[in-house]
Backbone and ligand atoms as CSV (ligand in chain L), in Angstrom:
chain,resi,resn,atom,element,x,y,z
A,1,MET,N,N,-8.163,-3.325,16.015
A,1,MET,CA,C,-9.017,-3.750,14.887
A,1,MET,C,C,-9.065,-2.653,13.821
A,2,SER,N,N,-8.809,-3.025,12.590
A,2,SER,CA,C,-8.859,-2.054,11.494
A,2,SER,C,C,-9.940,-2.449,10.499
A,3,LYS,N,N,-10.427,-1.426,9.791
A,3,LYS,CA,C,-11.329,-1.671,8.654
A,3,LYS,C,C,-10.447,-1.760,7.427
A,4,ILE,N,N,-10.450,-2.905,6.767
A,4,ILE,CA,C,-9.515,-3.140,5.668
A,4,ILE,C,C,-10.274,-3.393,4.365
A,5,ALA,N,N,-9.878,-2.663,3.315
A,5,ALA,CA,C,-10.416,-2.884,1.963
A,5,ALA,C,C,-9.426,-3.774,1.222
A,6,ILE,N,N,-9.926,-4.805,0.568
A,6,ILE,CA,C,-9.034,-5.715,-0.159
A,6,ILE,C,C,-9.492,-5.834,-1.608
A,7,GLY,N,N,-8.533,-6.033,-2.511
A,7,GLY,CA,C,-8.869,-6.210,-3.925
A,7,GLY,C,C,-7.787,-7.005,-4.610
A,8,SER,N,N,-8.144,-7.577,-5.742
A,8,SER,CA,C,-7.178,-8.344,-6.541
A,8,SER,C,C,-7.634,-8.337,-7.989
A,9,ASP,N,N,-6.726,-8.687,-8.871
A,9,ASP,CA,C,-7.159,-8.999,-10.242
A,9,ASP,C,C,-7.420,-10.506,-10.309
A,10,HIS,N,N,-7.557,-11.052,-11.505
A,10,HIS,CA,C,-7.860,-12.476,-11.664
A,10,HIS,C,C,-6.708,-13.361,-11.188
A,11,VAL,N,N,-5.467,-12.855,-11.275
A,11,VAL,CA,C,-4.311,-13.676,-10.872
A,11,VAL,C,C,-4.219,-13.765,-9.342
A,12,GLY,N,N,-4.618,-12.693,-8.672
A,12,GLY,CA,C,-4.608,-12.699,-7.202
A,12,GLY,C,C,-5.873,-13.271,-6.590
A,13,TYR,N,N,-6.814,-13.622,-7.438
A,13,TYR,CA,C,-8.154,-14.022,-6.988
A,13,TYR,C,C,-8.150,-15.217,-6.026
A,14,GLU,N,N,-7.289,-16.207,-6.272
A,14,GLU,CA,C,-7.303,-17.420,-5.430
A,14,GLU,C,C,-6.620,-17.205,-4.082
A,15,LEU,N,N,-5.648,-16.328,-4.036
A,15,LEU,CA,C,-4.968,-16.049,-2.761
A,15,LEU,C,C,-5.834,-15.153,-1.864
A,16,LYS,N,N,-6.654,-14.344,-2.485
A,16,LYS,CA,C,-7.423,-13.337,-1.721
A,16,LYS,C,C,-8.289,-13.911,-0.595
A,17,PRO,N,N,-9.088,-14.993,-0.836
A,17,PRO,CA,C,-9.917,-15.503,0.271
A,17,PRO,C,C,-9.099,-16.031,1.444
A,18,ILE,N,N,-7.903,-16.523,1.168
A,18,ILE,CA,C,-7.026,-17.008,2.249
A,18,ILE,C,C,-6.611,-15.826,3.122
A,19,ILE,N,N,-6.320,-14.703,2.472
A,19,ILE,CA,C,-5.912,-13.506,3.211
A,19,ILE,C,C,-7.112,-12.894,3.941
A,20,ILE,N,N,-8.264,-12.921,3.312
A,20,ILE,CA,C,-9.478,-12.399,3.969
A,20,ILE,C,C,-9.757,-13.192,5.246
A,21,GLU,N,N,-9.673,-14.506,5.140
A,21,GLU,CA,C,-9.910,-15.383,6.292
A,21,GLU,C,C,-8.920,-15.080,7.413
A,22,TYR,N,N,-7.675,-14.907,7.028
A,22,TYR,CA,C,-6.615,-14.610,8.006
A,22,TYR,C,C,-6.880,-13.266,8.690
A,23,LEU,N,N,-7.259,-12.278,7.919
A,23,LEU,CA,C,-7.540,-10.950,8.489
A,23,LEU,C,C,-8.700,-11.027,9.482
A,24,LYS,N,N,-9.695,-11.820,9.153
A,24,LYS,CA,C,-10.847,-11.984,10.063
A,24,LYS,C,C,-10.414,-12.692,11.343
A,25,GLU,N,N,-9.553,-13.717,11.196
A,25,GLU,CA,C,-9.017,-14.419,12.385
A,25,GLU,C,C,-8.292,-13.448,13.313
A,26,LEU,N,N,-7.624,-12.476,12.724
A,26,LEU,CA,C,-6.884,-11.486,13.511
A,26,LEU,C,C,-7.814,-10.430,14.115
A,27,GLY,N,N,-9.088,-10.496,13.744
A,27,GLY,CA,C,-10.077,-9.596,14.342
A,27,GLY,C,C,-10.394,-8.356,13.525
A,28,HIS,N,N,-9.950,-8.313,12.269
A,28,HIS,CA,C,-10.200,-7.129,11.444
A,28,HIS,C,C,-11.509,-7.267,10.668
A,29,GLU,N,N,-12.031,-6.100,10.284
A,29,GLU,CA,C,-13.231,-6.061,9.443
A,29,GLU,C,C,-12.740,-5.913,8.001
A,30,VAL,N,N,-13.196,-6.770,7.101
A,30,VAL,CA,C,-12.665,-6.781,5.735
A,30,VAL,C,C,-13.788,-6.677,4.716
A,31,THR,N,N,-13.587,-5.842,3.698
A,31,THR,CA,C,-14.525,-5.787,2.578
A,31,THR,C,C,-13.758,-6.084,1.291
A,32,ASP,N,N,-14.325,-6.983,0.497
A,32,ASP,CA,C,-13.715,-7.399,-0.770
A,32,ASP,C,C,-14.282,-6.548,-1.914
A,33,PHE,N,N,-13.410,-5.789,-2.572
A,33,PHE,CA,C,-13.829,-4.921,-3.677
A,33,PHE,C,C,-13.558,-5.557,-5.047
A,34,GLY,N,N,-13.523,-6.897,-5.091
A,34,GLY,CA,C,-13.310,-7.593,-6.358
A,34,GLY,C,C,-11.833,-7.820,-6.625
A,35,ALA,N,N,-11.527,-8.526,-7.669
A,35,ALA,CA,C,-12.413,-9.162,-8.617
A,35,ALA,C,C,-13.201,-10.300,-7.953
A,36,TYR,N,N,-14.372,-10.550,-8.481
A,36,TYR,CA,C,-15.243,-11.555,-7.882
A,36,TYR,C,C,-15.256,-12.866,-8.662
A,37,SER,N,N,-14.381,-13.008,-9.650
A,37,SER,CA,C,-14.240,-14.288,-10.345
A,37,SER,C,C,-12.833,-14.336,-10.931
A,38,SER,N,N,-12.468,-15.495,-11.454
A,38,SER,CA,C,-11.126,-15.662,-12.028
A,38,SER,C,C,-11.093,-15.291,-13.518
A,39,GLU,N,N,-12.191,-14.716,-13.990
A,39,GLU,CA,C,-12.241,-14.248,-15.376
A,39,GLU,C,C,-11.212,-13.128,-15.576
A,40,ARG,N,N,-10.502,-13.153,-16.708
A,40,ARG,CA,C,-9.436,-12.167,-16.946
A,40,ARG,C,C,-9.977,-10.739,-16.852
A,41,THR,N,N,-9.235,-9.914,-16.125
A,41,THR,CA,C,-9.662,-8.533,-15.917
A,41,THR,C,C,-8.427,-7.643,-15.848
A,42,ASP,N,N,-8.592,-6.376,-15.440
A,42,ASP,CA,C,-7.467,-5.432,-15.427
A,42,ASP,C,C,-7.200,-4.924,-14.013
A,43,TYR,N,N,-5.959,-5.069,-13.559
A,43,TYR,CA,C,-5.614,-4.686,-12.177
A,43,TYR,C,C,-5.876,-3.211,-11.821
A,44,PRO,N,N,-5.809,-2.241,-12.768
A,44,PRO,CA,C,-6.052,-0.849,-12.347
A,44,PRO,C,C,-7.446,-0.624,-11.758
A,45,ILE,N,N,-8.420,-1.432,-12.192
A,45,ILE,CA,C,-9.795,-1.279,-11.685
A,45,ILE,C,C,-9.805,-1.432,-10.158
A,46,TYR,N,N,-9.111,-2.453,-9.677
A,46,TYR,CA,C,-9.160,-2.800,-8.245
A,46,TYR,C,C,-8.155,-1.970,-7.449
A,47,GLY,N,N,-7.044,-1.639,-8.085
A,47,GLY,CA,C,-6.082,-0.753,-7.431
A,47,GLY,C,C,-6.716,0.593,-7.146
A,48,LYS,N,N,-7.414,1.124,-8.137
A,48,LYS,CA,C,-8.079,2.431,-7.988
A,48,LYS,C,C,-9.204,2.366,-6.944
A,49,LYS,N,N,-10.014,1.333,-7.029
A,49,LYS,CA,C,-11.178,1.224,-6.139
A,49,LYS,C,C,-10.753,1.178,-4.669
A,50,VAL,N,N,-9.823,0.263,-4.363
A,50,VAL,CA,C,-9.364,0.116,-2.983
A,50,VAL,C,C,-8.658,1.402,-2.529
A,51,ALA,N,N,-7.855,1.985,-3.413
A,51,ALA,CA,C,-7.129,3.221,-3.065
A,51,ALA,C,C,-8.108,4.348,-2.752
A,52,GLU,N,N,-9.164,4.477,-3.524
A,52,GLU,CA,C,-10.145,5.538,-3.264
A,52,GLU,C,C,-10.855,5.322,-1.918
A,53,GLU,N,N,-11.142,4.081,-1.628
A,53,GLU,CA,C,-11.807,3.793,-0.338
A,53,GLU,C,C,-10.910,4.187,0.831
A,54,VAL,N,N,-9.606,3.956,0.675
A,54,VAL,CA,C,-8.662,4.306,1.748
A,54,VAL,C,C,-8.439,5.827,1.773
A,55,ALA,N,N,-8.231,6.415,0.601
A,55,ALA,CA,C,-7.976,7.861,0.535
A,55,ALA,C,C,-9.170,8.659,1.061
A,56,ASN,N,N,-10.367,8.134,0.861
A,56,ASN,CA,C,-11.584,8.824,1.340
A,56,ASN,C,C,-11.914,8.489,2.800
A,57,HIS,N,N,-11.020,7.732,3.437
A,57,HIS,CA,C,-11.170,7.360,4.856
A,57,HIS,C,C,-12.404,6.495,5.129
A,58,ASN,N,N,-12.893,5.808,4.112
A,58,ASN,CA,C,-13.945,4.822,4.355
A,58,ASN,C,C,-13.354,3.566,4.989
A,59,TYR,N,N,-12.067,3.349,4.718
A,59,TYR,CA,C,-11.333,2.204,5.278
A,59,TYR,C,C,-10.002,2.707,5.823
A,60,ASP,N,N,-9.490,2.010,6.854
A,60,ASP,CA,C,-8.212,2.411,7.469
A,60,ASP,C,C,-7.037,2.052,6.579
A,61,LEU,N,N,-7.097,0.870,5.988
A,61,LEU,CA,C,-5.967,0.327,5.230
A,61,LEU,C,C,-6.483,-0.488,4.054
A,62,GLY,N,N,-5.580,-0.744,3.086
A,62,GLY,CA,C,-5.947,-1.572,1.940
A,62,GLY,C,C,-4.916,-2.653,1.688
A,63,ILE,N,N,-5.378,-3.753,1.106
A,63,ILE,CA,C,-4.481,-4.838,0.691
A,63,ILE,C,C,-4.840,-5.199,-0.747
A,64,LEU,N,N,-3.815,-5.314,-1.600
A,64,LEU,CA,C,-4.025,-5.570,-3.030
A,64,LEU,C,C,-3.158,-6.732,-3.492
A,65,ILE,N,N,-3.721,-7.554,-4.353
A,65,ILE,CA,C,-2.991,-8.728,-4.852
A,65,ILE,C,C,-3.161,-8.824,-6.368
A,66,CYS,N,N,-2.048,-8.907,-7.084
A,66,CYS,CA,C,-2.097,-9.284,-8.504
A,66,CYS,C,C,-1.000,-10.330,-8.712
A,67,GLY,N,N,-0.534,-10.509,-9.919
A,67,GLY,CA,C,0.473,-11.547,-10.158
A,67,GLY,C,C,1.779,-11.241,-9.450
A,68,THR,N,N,2.228,-10.006,-9.574
A,68,THR,CA,C,3.479,-9.576,-8.934
A,68,THR,C,C,3.249,-8.583,-7.802
A,69,GLY,N,N,2.077,-7.976,-7.758
A,69,GLY,CA,C,1.804,-6.865,-6.829
A,69,GLY,C,C,2.217,-5.526,-7.418
A,70,VAL,N,N,2.889,-5.573,-8.563
A,70,VAL,CA,C,3.452,-4.339,-9.136
A,70,VAL,C,C,2.367,-3.486,-9.799
A,71,GLY,N,N,1.657,-4.054,-10.753
A,71,GLY,CA,C,0.672,-3.260,-11.500
A,71,GLY,C,C,-0.407,-2.691,-10.602
A,72,ILE,N,N,-0.853,-3.489,-9.660
A,72,ILE,CA,C,-1.966,-3.054,-8.805
A,72,ILE,C,C,-1.507,-2.001,-7.792
A,73,SER,N,N,-0.244,-2.080,-7.334
A,73,SER,CA,C,0.272,-1.049,-6.416
A,73,SER,C,C,0.572,0.242,-7.171
A,74,LEU,N,N,1.097,0.124,-8.382
A,74,LEU,CA,C,1.329,1.328,-9.193
A,74,LEU,C,C,0.013,2.057,-9.438
A,75,SER,N,N,-1.025,1.301,-9.725
A,75,SER,CA,C,-2.345,1.895,-9.971
A,75,SER,C,C,-2.846,2.609,-8.720
A,76,ALA,N,N,-2.719,1.957,-7.580
A,76,ALA,CA,C,-3.179,2.558,-6.314
A,76,ALA,C,C,-2.428,3.847,-6.027
A,77,ASN,N,N,-1.138,3.868,-6.349
A,77,ASN,CA,C,-0.328,5.049,-6.058
A,77,ASN,C,C,-0.671,6.260,-6.929
A,78,LYS,N,N,-1.503,6.069,-7.937
A,78,LYS,CA,C,-1.972,7.210,-8.747
A,78,LYS,C,C,-3.046,8.008,-8.027
A,79,VAL,N,N,-3.611,7.435,-6.970
A,79,VAL,CA,C,-4.675,8.122,-6.221
A,79,VAL,C,C,-4.024,8.988,-5.138
A,80,PRO,N,N,-4.274,10.314,-5.134
A,80,PRO,CA,C,-3.652,11.189,-4.147
A,80,PRO,C,C,-3.899,10.724,-2.713
A,81,GLY,N,N,-2.846,10.779,-1.923
A,81,GLY,CA,C,-2.955,10.382,-0.513
A,81,GLY,C,C,-2.585,8.933,-0.257
A,82,ILE,N,N,-2.365,8.194,-1.350
A,82,ILE,CA,C,-2.043,6.769,-1.192
A,82,ILE,C,C,-0.535,6.541,-1.204
A,83,ARG,N,N,-0.098,5.738,-0.250
A,83,ARG,CA,C,1.280,5.252,-0.213
A,83,ARG,C,C,1.193,3.730,-0.187
A,84,ALA,N,N,1.232,3.151,-1.386
A,84,ALA,CA,C,1.122,1.697,-1.526
A,84,ALA,C,C,2.504,1.100,-1.723
A,85,VAL,N,N,2.785,0.018,-0.999
A,85,VAL,CA,C,4.075,-0.660,-1.111
A,85,VAL,C,C,3.852,-2.090,-1.597
A,86,VAL,N,N,4.723,-2.541,-2.480
A,86,VAL,CA,C,4.687,-3.953,-2.870
A,86,VAL,C,C,5.824,-4.658,-2.146
A,87,CYS,N,N,5.493,-5.750,-1.456
A,87,CYS,CA,C,6.481,-6.455,-0.621
A,87,CYS,C,C,6.448,-7.956,-0.865
A,88,SER,N,N,7.642,-8.560,-0.842
A,88,SER,CA,C,7.758,-10.015,-0.948
A,88,SER,C,C,8.392,-10.599,0.299
A,89,GLU,N,N,8.652,-9.728,1.280
A,89,GLU,CA,C,9.221,-10.205,2.544
A,89,GLU,C,C,8.777,-9.262,3.676
A,90,PRO,N,N,8.773,-9.769,4.917
A,90,PRO,CA,C,8.189,-9.003,6.022
A,90,PRO,C,C,8.975,-7.777,6.467
A,91,TYR,N,N,10.292,-7.777,6.289
A,91,TYR,CA,C,11.096,-6.647,6.793
A,91,TYR,C,C,10.679,-5.336,6.123
A,92,SER,N,N,10.580,-5.363,4.799
A,92,SER,CA,C,10.185,-4.141,4.076
A,92,SER,C,C,8.754,-3.738,4.424
A,93,ALA,N,N,7.909,-4.732,4.635
A,93,ALA,CA,C,6.517,-4.438,4.986
A,93,ALA,C,C,6.466,-3.682,6.308
A,94,LYS,N,N,7.215,-4.172,7.292
A,94,LYS,CA,C,7.255,-3.536,8.614
A,94,LYS,C,C,7.829,-2.120,8.535
A,95,LEU,N,N,8.972,-1.987,7.862
A,95,LEU,CA,C,9.615,-0.668,7.759
A,95,LEU,C,C,8.772,0.303,6.934
A,96,SER,N,N,8.046,-0.227,5.967
A,96,SER,CA,C,7.223,0.662,5.127
A,96,SER,C,C,6.125,1.326,5.945
A,97,LYS,N,N,5.682,0.655,7.000
A,97,LYS,CA,C,4.690,1.263,7.910
A,97,LYS,C,C,5.400,2.190,8.882
A,98,GLN,N,N,6.500,1.709,9.490
A,98,GLN,CA,C,7.195,2.501,10.517
A,98,GLN,C,C,7.746,3.809,9.953
A,99,HIS,N,N,8.316,3.764,8.758
A,99,HIS,CA,C,8.991,4.945,8.203
A,99,HIS,C,C,8.143,5.690,7.173
A,100,ASN,N,N,7.403,4.959,6.352
A,100,ASN,CA,C,6.702,5.582,5.212
A,100,ASN,C,C,5.191,5.666,5.427
A,101,ASN,N,N,4.725,5.157,6.551
A,101,ASN,CA,C,3.298,5.160,6.878
A,101,ASN,C,C,2.443,4.688,5.701
A,102,THR,N,N,2.839,3.579,5.118
A,102,THR,CA,C,2.093,3.047,3.977
A,102,THR,C,C,0.658,2.731,4.395
A,103,ASN,N,N,-0.260,3.042,3.518
A,103,ASN,CA,C,-1.663,2.759,3.831
A,103,ASN,C,C,-2.246,1.647,2.947
A,104,ILE,N,N,-1.432,1.159,2.003
A,104,ILE,CA,C,-1.829,-0.022,1.224
A,104,ILE,C,C,-0.628,-0.953,1.092
A,105,LEU,N,N,-0.888,-2.240,1.313
A,105,LEU,CA,C,0.118,-3.290,1.125
A,105,LEU,C,C,-0.283,-4.116,-0.100
A,106,ALA,N,N,0.690,-4.365,-0.974
A,106,ALA,CA,C,0.428,-5.207,-2.150
A,106,ALA,C,C,1.446,-6.331,-2.197
A,107,PHE,N,N,1.036,-7.453,-2.767
A,107,PHE,CA,C,1.980,-8.541,-3.025
A,107,PHE,C,C,1.485,-9.363,-4.202
A,108,GLY,N,N,2.365,-10.265,-4.665
A,108,GLY,CA,C,2.072,-11.002,-5.890
A,108,GLY,C,C,1.838,-12.483,-5.639
A,109,SER,N,N,0.723,-12.987,-6.130
A,109,SER,CA,C,0.392,-14.406,-5.938
A,109,SER,C,C,1.299,-15.318,-6.757
A,110,ARG,N,N,1.986,-14.740,-7.763
A,110,ARG,CA,C,2.931,-15.541,-8.545
A,110,ARG,C,C,4.331,-15.491,-7.938
A,111,VAL,N,N,4.474,-14.656,-6.914
A,111,VAL,CA,C,5.801,-14.427,-6.325
A,111,VAL,C,C,5.941,-15.123,-4.973
A,112,ILE,N,N,4.914,-15.012,-4.129
A,112,ILE,CA,C,5.001,-15.584,-2.782
A,112,ILE,C,C,3.837,-16.542,-2.532
A,113,GLY,N,N,4.042,-17.455,-1.578
A,113,GLY,CA,C,2.992,-18.393,-1.176
A,113,GLY,C,C,2.117,-17.789,-0.087
A,114,SER,N,N,1.074,-18.520,0.264
A,114,SER,CA,C,0.088,-17.970,1.198
A,114,SER,C,C,0.659,-17.776,2.608
A,115,GLU,N,N,1.557,-18.655,3.054
A,115,GLU,CA,C,2.077,-18.515,4.425
A,115,GLU,C,C,2.989,-17.302,4.545
A,116,LEU,N,N,3.806,-17.084,3.524
A,116,LEU,CA,C,4.662,-15.890,3.540
A,116,LEU,C,C,3.797,-14.631,3.428
A,117,ALA,N,N,2.756,-14.711,2.622
A,117,ALA,CA,C,1.838,-13.568,2.488
A,117,ALA,C,C,1.230,-13.215,3.843
A,118,LYS,N,N,0.825,-14.215,4.595
A,118,LYS,CA,C,0.238,-13.966,5.926
A,118,LYS,C,C,1.262,-13.321,6.852
A,119,MET,N,N,2.490,-13.797,6.796
A,119,MET,CA,C,3.554,-13.247,7.647
A,119,MET,C,C,3.790,-11.769,7.312
A,120,ILE,N,N,3.801,-11.468,6.022
A,120,ILE,CA,C,3.985,-10.082,5.564
A,120,ILE,C,C,2.832,-9.212,6.056
A,121,VAL,N,N,1.624,-9.719,5.912
A,121,VAL,CA,C,0.428,-8.982,6.352
A,121,VAL,C,C,0.507,-8.700,7.846
A,122,LYS,N,N,0.886,-9.704,8.625
A,122,LYS,CA,C,0.941,-9.560,10.092
A,122,LYS,C,C,1.973,-8.510,10.498
A,123,GLU,N,N,3.160,-8.571,9.913
A,123,GLU,CA,C,4.209,-7.592,10.237
A,123,GLU,C,C,3.743,-6.174,9.906
A,124,TRP,N,N,3.102,-6.053,8.762
A,124,TRP,CA,C,2.635,-4.739,8.300
A,124,TRP,C,C,1.547,-4.192,9.223
A,125,LEU,N,N,0.592,-5.049,9.589
A,125,LEU,CA,C,-0.510,-4.589,10.444
A,125,LEU,C,C,-0.032,-4.272,11.853
A,126,ASP,N,N,0.923,-5.028,12.351
A,126,ASP,CA,C,1.404,-4.823,13.729
A,126,ASP,C,C,2.289,-3.581,13.848
A,127,ALA,N,N,2.941,-3.201,12.759
A,127,ALA,CA,C,3.884,-2.069,12.814
A,127,ALA,C,C,3.131,-0.752,12.952
A,128,LYS,N,N,3.764,0.188,13.645
A,128,LYS,CA,C,3.167,1.523,13.834
A,128,LYS,C,C,4.099,2.585,13.261
A,129,PHE,N,N,3.521,3.618,12.676
A,129,PHE,CA,C,4.306,4.731,12.135
A,129,PHE,C,C,5.063,5.418,13.269
A,130,ILE,N,N,6.346,5.658,13.058
A,130,ILE,CA,C,7.207,6.239,14.089
A,130,ILE,C,C,7.057,7.760,14.154
A,131,GLY,N,N,6.748,8.393,13.040
A,131,GLY,CA,C,6.610,9.857,13.018
A,131,GLY,C,C,7.971,10.544,13.047
A,132,GLY,N,N,8.059,11.682,13.732
A,132,GLY,CA,C,9.320,12.422,13.836
A,132,GLY,C,C,9.839,12.834,12.473
A,133,ARG,N,N,11.118,12.559,12.220
A,133,ARG,CA,C,11.739,12.972,10.958
A,133,ARG,C,C,11.063,12.306,9.755
A,134,HIS,N,N,10.435,11.166,10.018
A,134,HIS,CA,C,9.765,10.460,8.912
A,134,HIS,C,C,8.521,11.205,8.439
A,135,GLN,N,N,7.896,11.947,9.360
A,135,GLN,CA,C,6.710,12.713,8.967
A,135,GLN,C,C,7.081,13.778,7.935
A,136,ARG,N,N,8.240,14.426,8.136
A,136,ARG,CA,C,8.652,15.471,7.186
A,136,ARG,C,C,8.822,14.893,5.786
A,137,ARG,N,N,9.379,13.704,5.703
A,137,ARG,CA,C,9.606,13.095,4.387
A,137,ARG,C,C,8.277,12.731,3.716
A,138,ILE,N,N,7.334,12.331,4.520
A,138,ILE,CA,C,5.998,12.045,3.974
A,138,ILE,C,C,5.346,13.339,3.506
A,139,ASP,N,N,5.558,14.402,4.276
A,139,ASP,CA,C,5.032,15.712,3.864
A,139,ASP,C,C,5.685,16.152,2.547
A,140,GLU,N,N,6.965,15.846,2.386
A,140,GLU,CA,C,7.663,16.178,1.131
A,140,GLU,C,C,7.069,15.412,-0.043
A,141,MET,N,N,6.781,14.144,0.195
A,141,MET,CA,C,6.163,13.338,-0.877
A,141,MET,C,C,4.802,13.899,-1.260
A,142,ALA,N,N,4.020,14.241,-0.234
A,142,ALA,CA,C,2.678,14.783,-0.486
A,142,ALA,C,C,2.779,16.085,-1.275
A,143,ALA,N,N,3.803,16.894,-0.937
A,143,ALA,CA,C,3.983,18.184,-1.629
A,143,ALA,C,C,4.319,17.959,-3.105
A,144,ILE,N,N,5.071,16.927,-3.407
A,144,ILE,CA,C,5.371,16.599,-4.814
A,144,ILE,C,C,4.057,16.272,-5.534
A,145,GLU,N,N,3.242,15.474,-4.862
A,145,GLU,CA,C,1.944,15.073,-5.430
A,145,GLU,C,C,1.077,16.304,-5.710
A,146,GLU,N,N,1.135,17.277,-4.789
A,146,GLU,CA,C,0.319,18.493,-4.922
A,146,GLU,C,C,1.004,19.568,-5.756
A,147,LYS,N,N,2.167,19.255,-6.327
A,147,LYS,CA,C,2.975,20.195,-7.119
A,147,LYS,C,C,3.225,21.476,-6.313
A,148,ASN,N,N,3.550,21.296,-5.063
A,148,ASN,CA,C,3.721,22.405,-4.130
A,148,ASN,C,C,4.934,22.148,-3.241
A,149,ASP,N,N,6.018,21.636,-3.851
A,149,ASP,CA,C,7.156,21.205,-3.032
A,149,ASP,C,C,8.277,22.235,-2.944
A,150,LYS,N,N,8.040,23.434,-3.476
A,150,LYS,CA,C,9.063,24.491,-3.383
A,150,LYS,C,C,9.386,24.804,-1.926
A,151,LYS,N,N,8.395,24.627,-1.061
A,151,LYS,CA,C,8.597,24.950,0.360
A,151,LYS,C,C,9.671,24.083,1.011
A,152,PHE,N,N,10.047,22.999,0.352
A,152,PHE,CA,C,11.092,22.130,0.894
A,152,PHE,C,C,12.464,22.427,0.285
A,153,GLU,N,N,12.535,23.525,-0.464
A,153,GLU,CA,C,13.768,23.890,-1.150
A,153,GLU,C,C,14.957,23.999,-0.182
A,154,SER,N,N,14.716,24.572,0.985
A,154,SER,CA,C,15.830,24.775,1.933
A,154,SER,C,C,16.410,23.435,2.366
A,155,ILE,N,N,15.593,22.430,2.479
A,155,ILE,CA,C,16.090,21.096,2.841
A,155,ILE,C,C,16.922,20.539,1.699
A,156,ARG,N,N,16.467,20.782,0.481
A,156,ARG,CA,C,17.155,20.236,-0.692
A,156,ARG,C,C,18.561,20.791,-0.854
A,157,VAL,N,N,18.733,22.080,-0.532
A,157,VAL,CA,C,20.035,22.693,-0.780
A,157,VAL,C,C,20.956,22.596,0.442
A,158,SER,N,N,20.446,22.019,1.537
A,158,SER,CA,C,21.301,21.910,2.721
A,158,SER,C,C,22.453,20.956,2.442
A,159,ASN,N,N,23.533,21.120,3.182
A,159,ASN,CA,C,24.730,20.289,3.020
A,159,ASN,C,C,25.295,20.335,1.607
A,160,ASN,N,N,25.132,21.463,0.937
A,160,ASN,CA,C,25.635,21.656,-0.419
A,160,ASN,C,C,25.088,20.637,-1.413
A,161,GLN,N,N,23.992,19.992,-1.078
A,161,GLN,CA,C,23.392,19.024,-1.997
A,161,GLN,C,C,22.418,19.768,-2.893
A,162,LYS,N,N,22.887,20.222,-4.047
A,162,LYS,CA,C,22.011,20.953,-4.973
A,162,LYS,C,C,21.211,19.946,-5.796
A,163,TYR,N,N,19.942,20.223,-5.927
A,163,TYR,CA,C,19.126,19.363,-6.779
A,163,TYR,C,C,19.279,19.775,-8.238
A,164,LEU,N,N,19.037,18.844,-9.120
A,164,LEU,CA,C,19.231,19.088,-10.545
A,164,LEU,C,C,18.304,20.161,-11.080
A,165,ASP,N,N,17.179,20.405,-10.392
A,165,ASP,CA,C,16.243,21.402,-10.914
A,165,ASP,C,C,16.643,22.815,-10.521
A,166,LYS,N,N,17.786,22.993,-9.862
A,166,LYS,CA,C,18.250,24.335,-9.491
A,166,LYS,C,C,18.857,25.036,-10.710
L,1,RB5,C1,C,-1.778,-10.212,-15.313
L,1,RB5,O1,O,-1.351,-11.106,-16.294
L,1,RB5,C2,C,-0.572,-9.615,-14.605
L,1,RB5,O2,O,0.068,-8.724,-15.479
L,1,RB5,C3,C,-0.963,-8.928,-13.303
L,1,RB5,O3,O,-1.544,-9.843,-12.445
L,1,RB5,C4,C,0.164,-8.304,-12.520
L,1,RB5,O4,O,1.205,-9.190,-12.307
L,1,RB5,C5,C,0.642,-7.002,-13.038
L,1,RB5,O5,O,1.511,-6.331,-12.464
């Protein structure tokens, strides 16, 4: 059972209750951080809100819905510590957890239907982070975010692969 924060803009508003219901059926605890009506609004509001709740460890995971899933996931990814993925199929959703330890899943209500959305959600929730070599890559991403990635220089220059910033 996970504590899940969910949010959408006005375009994702109608798909959101279907996903909330599904998450509850699966036994998860869900909190809806808006939008609370279909009145036109801006996706960064909800991307930021849900991302902060996850980054602050108030919630285990987040789910975001807009028209494409793009704007709301981009917004969430501006919050340090967030790895939000936008998915339109279950394979990427599963691998994004196993390899990238994504903590927010996004999708688009104009792109996929509710049954495919549920399948994507299920694959993502069931998948577990594998760790190992994947942890180092996540640490590298975090270091970029913290502007402290020089420590990974030796990895960058290995195998004669010089980075452009050399
Ligand atoms: C709103 O019209 C739309 O731009 C939004 O839902 C989303 O698709 C943005 O990425």
